[in-house]
N, C-alpha and C positions, 0 to 999 in steps of 0.2 A: 483596496486597490483594486481596479479591472486586469483581467488579466483573461487567458483563454488560447484554446487552439481557432485556427479561421476557419477549419471548416465547419459548414453547415450541417446539421443534422434533418436530413431530409424525410421525406416519407411517400407514401404513393397517393397519387392525385383521383377521386373517386368521380364519378358522375353523378350517380344518385345521390342528392346530399338533402340534411335536416338541416333546413332553416337556410337561409340567405343573410342575414344580416344581424349585428348586433355584437354586443360583449361578448368577451369568451373568460375563461376563467382564469384567476393568476396563482399565485401560489407563496404567497407572503402568509406563511404557519402563526393562527392565531396560538395566542399560551392559554392553555388550561385542557381537562381532559376531552373526552367527544361526549356531547350532550344529550345524544339521542333525536330522533327526527320526532314531534308532536309527541313526547313524552308526558304531557299531562291528561288528566281524567280522572273520571270518581273513578272508584274500587267495582262496578258493575262493569268496566270498559276495560277495566286490567284484568279481571277477572277471565271477560269473553278476548281476550288480546290472541293472537295468534303464537305460536311458539311453532320450533323445527327451525330446518332452514327453508330459505326460498322457494316456491314452487319454480320449474322451469318459465312458467309463462309470468309469474310477478317477478322473475329476472327482466325476462324481457319489457315487459312493461315499464319496470322501475326505471332501466336502463335507457328507453328510449323516451320517456316524460323529463329524465335529467338533463339528457341532451339536447332535447328541444329545448327548454329553458337556456341552458348556458348558451345555446347560437345567438334564441332571441334575445339574450341583453339582458336577460335576468335575472342578476347576481342571486337575489334574496330566494326567488321561487324554485331556482338550481338548489340553492342552498339547502333548504328547508325538506330539500329530497334526499339528505345525508344524514350520518348519523353524530355529525362535528357542524352543527350549522354555521358558529360564529368563525371557524379556522373556514370551512368554506368560502361564508362572506365572505372575509377577507381578501382570501384566495383570487375569488372570482370577481372580485372588481379591482385587485390590483391587476391584475390579466388585461383590463381597458386602460387605468391609469398610470399604470409603471412601466406594462409593456407597450403600450401604445396600441392597441389591437383596437379595431375598428368595427372591423367584420370577421366573421366565424363559423364554419361550416361544416357540421361533423356527421358520420356515417357510420351507425352501428355494426358491427361485422357479426358472423355464427357465435354465440356463446358455446364455450367451455365451462361445465359445470356452473357455477355461479360468476363466475367471469366473460367480461363482454370485453372483447377488443375494439375498439373503433379509431376513428380516421380524422383528422382534423386536416382544416384547409382554411387556413387564415391570413387575415392582410393586415400587415404592420403598415400604419400611416403617421409619419413624423418627419417634422422639417419641411414639408412640402413633398415629401416622399413616400411613393407608395409600393411596398414589397410582399411578396408573398412568404410565408411561413406555414409548407406542408410538414406534417409529421402522422405517426402511429403510437397510440396510449391503449392506455385499460380501463378499467373500472371493476370494482367485484360488491356485488351486491349480498345485504348480509340483512338479519331479521331483526328490526330494533327491541330490543330489550322490554320497553316500557310502552311502547304503544302495539309492538306486535307489528305494525307493518314493515315492506320491504323499501329497505333504502340503503343509500352508496354506502359502502364503507369509505368513509373519507380519508387519504394521502394525498398528499401536496404531488406523487406522480400522475394521479388519475390526472391534472393539469399537463402536466409532462414529465416524460418515463424518467427522465434525467433530473426533476425535483428531489429533495429531499428535506427532512423539518425544516424548518429556517429560512432555506434559502427563498430566494425572491428573482423575478424574471421581469428583467427593465430591457427599457432602450431610451437612449441619449448618446452624449461623449462619453466615450471611452474615457475611464480613468485615466488607465494606460495606455500612453500609444504601443503603436507592434514595435518586433524587431526584428532585425536581422541577425540571427544567431550565427557567430561562424565558430568552427571546430580552431583548435590551436596553429594551425597552418591557415588561418582565412576562408576553406572552406564552407558556403552555408550550408546550416542545418535546416533545413524543412522539414514537419512534421511528415508531408509527404513522402520525403524518400525513408523515413526515420521512425515509422510510427510510435516507438516503442517510448521515444524523448516527447512526445507529444503534453503527458503533465508536466514534462521540465521544463521545457520549452515555455510552457503557459505559464509555472511558476516562474520563469528569468522576468516573461515581460512582467509578471505582477510587481516583481521588485525592480525590474533597471530599467522597464521602457520610460520611463522620465530622464535617469542617467542617462540613457543612451543618447539622447538627442533627438529622437521622432516626433512627430507630432501627431495627435488622436484622433480617427475618423469616428463616425456614426454607428452601432452597434446596437443590437440584442443579446443580450446576456445574462447569463443564468449565474446570480450575483451570490455567492455562498455564505453559511448563516459563520455569524460573528464567532471567531473562535475556531472557525474551520480548519483544515490540513490541508484539505484542496484549493486549487485556485480556482477561479471564477473563468467561466467555459463559454466562449462565445459560441451564437448559435447563428446569427444573422448580421452580412455586413452590410451596411445600408451603403457606407462614403467610406471608402478604403482612407487612411491617414496615411503619414510620410515614416516609414520603420528609420529606426538610429539601428547602427552596428553595435552587435555587443557582443566581442571574444569570451568565447568559451575552452576549458581544460581540453575537453573533449578532441580524441582522435578520431576521427572519421571512420578511418580505415579498420581501428579497433570494436570501433561503433557496429560496425557492420556484419561482422566477424561475432562480435555478441550477438547480435540479433538472429543471425543464422543459427547459431547453438540453440538458443533458447527455444525457439521458434520450431525445435523436433518435439518437445515436449507442451499440454495443454496446461501445464502452469509450470513455469520456473523463473525464477531472476536470477541475475549475476550482475556483479560492480567490476573493475579494475581502476586501480591506481596507484600510482607512481611512486612509492615508498619514500624519495631521496626528499621529495615533496610535498605531497598528499594529495595532488592533482588527481580528480579526476579520471577518467580515459574514456571509460566505457560503462554506460548503466542501460539493461536490459531488460524485461519482462517480456510473459507470454502468459495471457492473451496481452497484446499491444493496447489495448483499449481500455486494458481494465487498472485497477490497482496498482499504486507504483509501489510496490512490495521491497523491490529493491533499495531502495533510499528511506520507506516508511512501515515498513511490515514490521509486526514483531513478534517473533517466531521463539521458540527453546531452539537454542545452536545444536543440543547434541553433543558428541564426541569432540567437537570442536572447541569446543570450550577449556579442554583439557590443555590444550596451547596458555592459554591464562594461569589453570592448576597449577598445570608444570609449572611456570615460573615462581606461581605461590610455592609452593612446596619447595623448590631448590633455592631460593633466598631463605626461608625459615629452616634449610637444611634440613628436610624430610625425606629426599630424594635427589640421588644424582647419576648422573649418566655414565655407566658403567659398573654401577653397586645393585649390590642385589635389592631384591625389592618382591613382596608378596601378590601375588594375583591366584587370590583362593577363587574354587567357585561361584562360592558366597561370602559375603559380607552385610554386618549387621549394625546398625544404627541409628536412635534414637528410636527404637520400635519396629523401623521399617528392616525388611532383608533385602539385600540389593543381590543381582547376579550380572555374570556377562553373559553377552551373546549365544543360547548355545551350550550356556553351560562350562565352557571349557574353562581351564584354568593353566598355570603354565609354571610347573615344578620347577623350585631354586631360580626362577626367572631375575630377570637384570628391569631398573627401572624401561630402559630404553623397550625391552620385549614388550613390556606392558603398555606401552604408548603406541608402540608401530601398532599390535595388534587391537588396539584402544581397550584395555582390561577395566573395565568398571570397578572391578573392587578393589583392584590398586589402588585406585585415587580415593576409594569411601571408606577403605582402611587406616587413612591419615585425618578422618574430618577430627576425630578426638581430640587430637593434637593439637588443631587450629581454633583462634578465637572464632564466634560467629562473624566477625567483620573481617578479618585476615584478605580473603576472598573479594572481598566488597572491595577493600583498597587498592589493592595487587592492581586490579581492573582498572580502578578512578584513576589512581596517582602516575602508575608503569601504563596504561592502555590507551586512556583518555574514556575510557567508557562510562557514560552518563554525565560527563560535561556537555556543556552548553555548545555546542556543534554548530558553526556559522558558515553552512554548506554554500551558498546563495540560493536556496529553495528548502521549503520545509525536508524536516527530515528524522527521523526516530534515532536518537544517539546511545541506543543500546540501555540495558537496565539491570545491574549485578547488586538486586538490593540484599540486606542483612538479615540473615536466616538464623534462626536456630534448628537444634535437634535432628530430625531426619531429610527440613529441609534443607538446611545446609548439606548434607550430605549429598543432597541430591545435584543440587547448583555445583557443587563440582565437578558431577559427570554431564551439566549442562540443561538440567533438567529444573526443578521447581520455581522458584518465581524469576532465574534468568531469561531474558527475551533478549531476541538478537536480531538483525537483521546482514543480508548482502555487504553492503556497506561498511557497517561495523565489524565482520567478519575479514573483508580486504583489508582492511585497518589494521586488526590483528596482527593477520598473518604482516603485512607491512613492518608491525613496530617488531615482529621478533625478527624479522632478517636485518633490521637497522639497529635493533637496541634504541632505538629516539622516535616516539608519535608524533607524529606529525598530521596536526587534523585537515580529513576530506575537504576540497572544495572544488566548485565547477568554475567560480568565479572570483577574480581575484578581488582579497582585502582590499587593495589600494583603491578599488573603483568608487565603495564606499568608508571606506575607514573602520572596516568594522575587525572587530578582532576575533583572531582563531582563539577558540581553545587551545593550552597547554596543559599537559601533564605536569604535577609538580616535579619527579624524577626521572633520570633516564633509567635505563634497565641498566644493572649489574654485569658488568662483563660477561664474567664468569658464567650469569643465569642466559643474556644472549648467546653464548657459544654453544652450551648446553640445548638449549633449543632450537639452535640451528640444525644440530648433530640429531637431531627427536627427529625434527621432522625431515630432514635429508633421506635419513634411515626408513622412516616411514615411505618415504616418498619411492622408494627403491627395492624395500624388501619386504614392507606393511600392507596394511588397507588400502595406502593410496597409489601400489605400485601397480597396476595395472594402466588405470585412466595416466599417469605419468612415463608409461615406458617409452624409449625413447629420447628423454627429454635429456638433454644439455646442457654443462653448463651449472651454477650455482642457482638448487633449490629446493624447495623442501616444501610437505605438505601433511595434511592429516582429514581423515574424514571424519561425518559423524551421522546421528540416525538417532529422531530427536521422538521417543513417542507420547501421543497426544491421543487425551482419550476422546472416545467414539470413533477414531480414526481407523481404517482395519492396517493400514500401514504405515509406517513414521516417514517423518520429512524428513528426506535425503537432503547432507550438506557435504557441503567441498571448501576446504579456504587451502590457498597455499600461494609462494611467491617462485618467480624465475630470474633472478638478476634484478632490475631495478622495474619491476611490473611485482604488484602483488592484486588476487584476487578471489572472489568467494561467490559461491551461487547455495543456492537452494531450489528442491523441488518438492512442492507439498506433496503431500503421499506418496513420497515417490518408492520409497523402501531405503537400503542401503545406500547412503551418499558415495561412495565409489565407483557402484554402477550406474547412478541416477546422477548427481550434477558434478561427480567427477571429472566427468567427457565435457561438458559442458567449460568447466574453469581450465581445463588441459588446453582446448582448444584456441582458449582466448589467451594463454599465457603462450604455447606454439606461435599465435601468429602476431603477437609484441616484439 
């Protein structure tokens, strides 16, 4: 179905242009590998073929010829100047037939190595309307391995920078009418006011545009590839439709707080939910126009996973609040040697001390006493992780796969194959605070009669009581204490730092609850969760 943000993608207009009329390139990505341009020839020609990177002169000439052919409307000629003539022909032909571009004027910019930026000043003609579409893109020149000629390295993004493999640029009546999304109190939620909700609003429109009662307009949009979790994206509105009103669970005030909190970081995400109902109250990402990591991200959650692991150990009688529990400097399992941050140890410590200080070895030491699927079952059957969540928009619902040996041990501390996002971890805190998993959602299930995911069992009362005490201790005198300082009432928290290969700093995590509000956040490559994600989550909880 159609969806997408309203804002047109704008690019600068340029006075001097190559060509004045013709069709432009589309973006329908043809299947098959890159076949090379003019790759045929006899053995002698192959022996004499040029090798190595194209020269600066070749880069300029190839870019100029390709853009001139595209501008003139010769899809075949332009495609022949690429290293994938099939895909390029399909895309450039589709630009005219599916996007209804009847004129395109292109101007190359100053090359940077093998990459040449260029401006696009196009005209869309549809249903008697003619509207401009201006944007900027770029191409890269490479050496064809068969012919040795300099050719354009074909990618869908050549046609438009926001196109990915399998995407299609189209013009026509929108599949989904526009929506007027409102928060839980009826205040309108606009992408202009809440830029971090742009992806969410697009997803809501795609699913609920027709159900909200609006009428479709005419648009130029990017139709995402089949199976993509990203919603379609509107580039140009030719004629406005009539929006239908869609009520969401978002709290506009809390949403603004969440947006301000993540904006202080180059990369950060946070989600807030209402534990008693599962309603999603706020979703925010930085950068605002980037990937919706808050709902669709897939990260190792680090020590925030110890909330679920602790529930598992308590249920199995392997740990308890107030009881002695080892926290050595090192603990080995499955051939791996695990250690604590700065190799600390707690001599004669208790389980709550190990949880509050986030002692890794206290959890690793229990791996041998657990079955390979114990953690997976606890995560799924009690916390709802990995079930088919029906939030109302695309979301990743967490993963705690069955693992063995060292990977099983790593999973206990949120590494290995465990993957979460802020939505999942906010739900984990919500479940810990109430003892019942309530699937998070953005739109009431009654609107489309969808069935929300349900965990197969509620948390044991004794386990819930101990988890709440563990998280409260962590929030008052453990690794989460600084971020949660001054907090009053019923609250608890857990920090996390997830090591990722190739990163200098771990991903910082923080999950917490206060009364009937739970939130979680992640700062990729941020370092310790208490210092990075902690202040973001705490600010949301204080505003709730």
